[in-house]
N, C-alpha and C positions, 0 to 999 in steps of 0.2 A: 526521250526522257531516260535518264540513267536509272539503273536498278536501285541504286541507293536513294535517289530522289523519290522514285515511285514507292519504295518501302516506307519512307518518311511520311508521305502523303497518306498512305493507308493507315499508319499508326496514328496520325493526326485525326483522321476520320473516326477511328475506333475510340480514341480518347474523348472526342466531343460528342459522340453518340452515347457514351456511357454515363452521361450526367445530365440532369435537368437544369443545373445551375450554370451561369456564365463563368467560364474559366479564363483567367487573365493570361496575358502573353507570357509573363514570367513563370506562371505555374505550368503553362504548356511547355515552356523551355526546359523545365526540370523533369517533366514526366514523359515527354515524347522523345524517343531515341532519334538521333540524327542531327539535332540542333547544336550550334556552337555553345559549349558550356560556359557558364558565367565564371570569370576569373578576376573580375573587378576592373578589367581594362576596357577602355573606350573601343579598341579594335574589336574585341569579342562582342561587345554590345551592338556595334554597328553591323557586324557580320550576321548576328542573329536577326536583327530588325529587317535587313535586306532579304534574308532567306525566308522569314515568316511572311513578309509582304508578298513575295512571289508565290508562296504556297497558298495563301488566301486567294490570290487572283486565279491560280490554277484550279482550286476547288470550285470557285464560283463559275469559271468558264466551263467546267465539267458538269455544271448543273446541281452541285451540292448546295442545299439551302443553308448557308453559313450565316448565322444571326449574330449581331453585335448588340450588347446591352449590359445591364447591371442587375444582379440578383436582388439587391436591396438598396434603399436610399442611403445606406451607410457606406456603400462601396465607393472607393475613391478613383477607380479607373474602370474602363470598359473591359468586358470579357467576351468570350465567344462560345457558341454552342451550335449543334446541329439539331433541328427539330425532327425527331424521329418520324412523326406522322407525315411530314412533308417529304422525307427522304426515302422512306420505304415504298417499294412498288406494290400496287395492288396485284392480286393473283392474275397471271397471264394464262389465257386459255385460247387455244387455236383449234380449229376444226382440222380434220385429216387433210383436206385440200390445202388449207392455209399452211399447215406444217410442211407439206410437200413443196409448196411454192417457196417457202423459206429455204428449204434444202436445195431447190433448183437455183435460187438466187446465190447461194453460197458457191455453187459451181460456176456461176456466171462471173462473180466479182473476184477474179483471181489475178487481177493486174497488180503490179507492184504498189500502185498508189492506194488501192482499195482492199487488198487482201487482208491487211491487218484489221481494218474496221469490220470486215465480214466475219473474221474469226472471233473478234471481240463480241459481236452481236450473238454469235453462236454460243459462246461461253455463258453470256448473261441469260439467254433463253433456257439453256440446260440447267443452269443454277436455279432458275425459277420453276423447274419441274416440267418444262415443255420438251417433249421428245421430238427432236428434229433430226431427220436422217439426211446427212449431207450427201450420201451416195445416191439417194433416191431409190424408189422401188422398181422403176423401169429403167433399163439401160438406154435411155434416150438422152442425147445431149441437147442443151438449149441452143436455139438457133443463134442467139446473140452471144457474143463473148467479148471479153476485154482484150482479145488478142489482135485487134486492129493495130497495125504498126504505129499509127498516129495517135492512138487513144491517150496514152500517158501524157504526152507533150501537150495535147489540146486540153485535157482535163486540168493539168497543173497550171497552165497559163490562164485558164478561165477562173480557177480557184484563186490565184494570186493577182488577178486583174493586170496582166502584163501583155504588151503588144506581141502578137504572134505572126510570124512570116512563114509561108509555105508555098509549094508549087501545087497547083490544082488544075486538073483536066476535066472539063465538062464533057458530056457524051458527044456533043457536036464539035469538039475540038480535037485536032490530031496531036497537038503537043500541049504540055501544061503551061500555065501562066502564073507568074509570081503574084501572090495576094498578101496584102497587109491588113490584118484584122484585129479589132478589139474583141476578144472572145467573151461572150456572155455566158456560155455554158455548153455542155455536151449532153445530148438526150437521145434515148432510143425511141424510134417511131416505126411501127409496123415492121419490125425485124431488122432494122439497120440503125447504125450510129450516125448522128449528125452533129456538126458544130454550128452553133448559132452565134452570130456576132455582127459588129458594124464594120463593113468594108470601107477602109479609109480612102482608097483610090476611087471608089464609086460613090462614096459618101451616102451609103444606104445600108439598111440591114440585109444580110445575106445568110443563106443556109448552105453548108458544105457537107457532102457525104464523105465520111472518113475514108472509105475504101478508094476514093478518087484522089486522095492526097498522096503525092509521091515523095519519097524521102522522109526525113525527120523534121517536123516543124521546129522552128527556132523562136524561143521567147527572148525578148529584149526589153530594155528600159526598166524603170523602177516598178515595184509592186504598187497596187492600189492606184494605178495611173488613170483609171476611168471607172465609171459606175454604170451598170446596166439599167435599163428603164425600171422604174419602181413597180410597175404592173406587168412585168415580163412573164409570159407563159411560153416556155420554150417549145412545148409540143404544138401549141397553137400556131406559132410562127412557122414551124416545119410543115404543118398541115396546109397552111395557106400557100406555101411556095413549092411543095412537092405534091403535085396532083396525080392521082391514080384513079382508075375507075373503081367504083364501089360495088361490092358483091353482097347480095342478100343470102344468108345461110340459115337454114332451118335444121335444128338438131332435136334429138330426143335424149333425155338424161334421166337416169334412175334417181328417185327421190333421195335427197341428202348428199348427192355427189356434185362434182364440177362447180364448186362454189365460185371459183374465179371466173368461169364462163358466165355463170348466172348474173354476176354483178354487172356485166356489160351487155346482157341480153334483155330482150323483151319477152315476158312470159306469155306464151300462147295458150296455156292451160293444159290439162291432161290429154293424153293421146288415146284413151280408151283401154289401155292395158296396164295402167298404173304409173307409167312414165310421164315425164313433163316435156312439153314441146317448147323450144326456145328459138328465138330469131335474133341473129347477130348480123351486123354489117361490118365489112372489112375491106381494106384495099390491098391486103397481103394474104390471099387465101392459102398460100403454101406455108407461110408461118403459122397460120391458124391450123392447118392440117397437122403440123408437128405437135401443137398443143392438144388437139383433140385426140391424137393417137396416144398421148401420154396417159389418157384416162382409160385406155383399154376398152373393155366391153361396157363400161358405164355410160358411154356417150356414143350415139350413132348419128350419122349424117343422113338427113332426108333429101336435101337438095342444097346446092346444085350437084348434078351427077359427077362433074369433074372433081369436085372436092371430095365426094364420097370415094371415088376411085383412088385419089391421092392418099386418103387415110388408110384404105384397105391395103394399098401398096406398102405403106410404112409398117403396118401391123404384120403383113406377110413377111416382110424382110426381118422384122424383129423376131417373129416365131422361128424363122429359119436359122437365126443366129443362136 
């Protein structure tokens, strides 16, 4: 979107938020900068109508509650307004752990496709008064990143619903095999990125780990060429096809901390010293070790001993740096 068009949309929103009455298109044309001025010619009128129709569609696509109606029975044409009560966001409040998670996510979504959306979300949260530290309080990097070479191509093809062709090597194969896939989506699961889609040559749903894709996947054909299943759950598809042994982990956490871990855990009650005991199940203990270490002294591992040692190793390395 050009800067001139974005500025016009902002001016349009301000104009329609500033009134409770419906504003006609001609009135909008005269008060909102950026529209084709009226000079009595059919060309100028048509240019304004096309521009205004695009702007209305853009606002609605962005979620702006643009209403159409008439202020009184004596009005001869429809007008437009934005209902302030539906447009304004309620107060946004995040706990310390949730704000830290948002900051960590901003460091994760740095691909060319998603970086702009991440920064836009950061601006909106800060404008709402939410303090989000994009650098994080601990110098730990997230295990996941958008740096998988195949990430952008797979994400874009899934978003546009275009056929994707790539070379894929399974663990039991010495060389890669060409695959033709209708990509349904890209999802992170237990520390790794996966592409889920319908394999045309095998005529069945398949899961592909992005790190095993060689070269750059190539999208072809028209957009919107297929539709994923209506009840699709990407993570569930990956869980069914990528089997790993499950580990039971017992933690202790200080009250009010580790909100993200608590949401996935079973509460085992207090431990007798004022801390809370939690039980989690994971198939990626080393990814969980990264997450636990990010909480520093607020979270301790009771069992298994291998995970406890992994967390201690990470914290020792962090202290030495």
